[in-house]
N, C-alpha and C positions, 0 to 999 in steps of 0.2 A: 635497407636493413638497418634496424635500430642497433644502436652501440651496447654491446655486452662487456662487462668489466670483470675480470677474475683478479682477486687480490691474494697476496701472501707477504711474509716477511721473512728476512734472513738476516741475522745479527742486527747491524743497524741500518739495513737496506729494505726498502718496501717496493714490491714488484707489482705494478698495475699491468695486467695483459688485456688489451683491446682487441674487439673484434667488430667490424662493422665501419659505419662512417663517423668522422669526428667533424661535424659542420654545425654551423649556427642552429640553435633551437633545442630540442629536447636531448640531443645526442650530447651537445657541447655542454649543456647544463648538468648532465649527469656525471660527465668527466671532471667538471670543475667542482662538483659536491664531493666526488670522492677524493680529490686532491686536497681540498679544504679540510676533510677529516684526517687524511693522512699526515699532513704536515703539522699538525699539533703534537705529533711525537716524532715523526721521522723527518730528517732534512736530507736523506740521500734517497732519491727515488729513481727507478728504472721503470721506463714506460714501453713496453713490449708491443710494437705496432706490426707485427707480422701478419695479423688478420685485419688490418684496417684497409678499407677499399676506397675512402676518399677522405681528403682533408681539404677544407676550405680556408680562406685567409683568416677567419675568426678562429680556427683551429691551431693554425700555426701561431697566431698571435697569443693563444692561451700557453703554448709551449714556451715562447719567448719570455712571456711574464713570469711563468713559474721557475724558469732558469734564472732570471735577474733576482727574483725574491728569495730564492733558496740559497744563491751564492752569496747574498749579502748575510744570510745566517751560518756561513760555513758549509753549506750543503750543495746540492746540484740535482737536476733533472737531466737524465740521459735516456736518449733512444736506443732499443734494441731492436734487431731485425727488421730494419726499415724496408719496404718493398721499394723497388726501383723508382716508382713515380714520387715517393717521399724524398728518397736521395736527390732526384733531379730538382724538386721544389726547393730544397735547402742550397743546393749548388746555385741555381738561377738567381735565387734572392740573396746569395752570399752569407745566409744564415748558417752553412756548414762550418763557418768560423765562430759561431755563436753557440750553436747547440752540439754537443758531442754525441755521436751515434756510434754503435758497435754493431758488428755483423752477427753476432749471437748474443743471447741474453746471458750466457755465462760470462762472456767476455766483459759485458756491461757491469754485471755483479762483481765480477773480480776487480775491475777498476776502482771500485769503491773500497772494497775490502783490503785492498793493497795500500790504501791510504792511510796515514796516522789516525788515531781517534782525535775527535775534537775534544777541547778542554772539558772534563768533567763526564766524557763518554766512555765508559769502560775504564775508567781510571781507579783501579782497585790494586791493592798489593797482595790480595789473597788469590785462592785458586780460581781457575777458569772453568766454568760449567757450560756444557751445550745441552740446552733442553729441545727436543725434537716432539712437536705436537701441532696439530692443526689449528687449536684454540689460542687465540691471542689473550684471552681472558686468563687462562690457566699460566700460560707464559709469564703475564705480568704478575700473577700471584707469586709464582715461585721467584721470580727476579726481586720482588718486594721483600719477601721473606728471607732469601739468602743474601740479597744485596745489603741488607742492614747487618749482616754478620761478615761483611768483607768479601764476598764472593763476587766474581765478575760473571754474570749470567748473560749467555748469548741465545738467542732464539732462532729456531729453524721451523718453517711449515712442514717441509717435506723432506724425506731421506735423500733425495738426490742434493737438495739444497745444503743439507748437513754435510754432504761429502765435499761439495764445493768450499765451505767454510773451512773444514778441516784441512784442506790444502795449505791454507795461508794462516790461519789462526788455531795454534795447538791448544788442547784442553786437557785438563786433569781428570774431569768427570763428563761423562755423557748420560743425560737422563731422558729416557723415552717414555712420554706420557701415553694416556689412553686413547688419545685422539689420533692415532696414526693407524689407519685402517688398512693400508696397502698391504702390509706384511705382518706376521707375528712379531711381537716385541723381541723375542729372543733372536730372530732372524736379522731383525734391524740392527739389533746391538752388535751381531757377529759381523755384519757387513762394515759397520762403521769401526769397529776395533780393528779391522785389517787395515785401515788408515791410521787410527791412533792406538796402536796396541798397548801403550803403557797407561791409557786412560782406565779409570775405574768406572764401570758399567753398572747403572741403576735403571731400575723401571718402576712406574707407578701402575697400580692395578686400576681396573675400570672403576672399583668402588671409591677412589680417590675423590672423584667428582662430586660424589654424595656426602662426604664428610663436611661437618660444620668447619669455619675457617680456623678455630684454635685447634681442633684435632688434625687438621691437615697439615698446619704449621709445625705442630710437635712432631707428626710423622717425618716431614721433611727434614726437620733439624736432626732428628735421631739418625735417618739415613746417612746424612753427611758426616755425623759425628763418627758413625761407625766406619765410614770409608776411610776416615783419616788415618 
């Protein structure tokens, strides 16, 4: 079975969910290519290996290499949901002392979220904003516009991820984007407000994605000025 990789982000954590084999050849090349892209922006990576059926020595070597490289940059790569055979490989090779692994994906994510932010990462004196949307591009745009005005913008791809983040990182604003198809925006906001009742809830309409950059930036700024 070829390797399938699903990607998403949560705050300063990037999650790669792997299904299939991590072995020398096309599969390993695919995973390394994904990791190379991710580490350009993220230094904290969770590799969910629940669906992995085989890992060879080259695959384990890739894990070790990225753990070492990311730790030099103040980050890490951590495994989530390792099957029994992966746990046994790590124990037999004594790599369980090198690679951190967690029984659940949520535990792995929380292990990062509970760490202090790296210098310059989320280092703002202004309000904290949680943006919930599947699109990393929309999140990057909102972060760029609001970040220049002193806001600390945190991103979550999924509503379930947003709930995890809110457990450990309070926010003053929750902004739901148009790329959250699981539930109506009003329902999403209501479920998140249960966790952060004092947060100001805002949402972007589907038309937001069609606005030119200047118009979209003006709308964002206006929304947050009205909320203050």
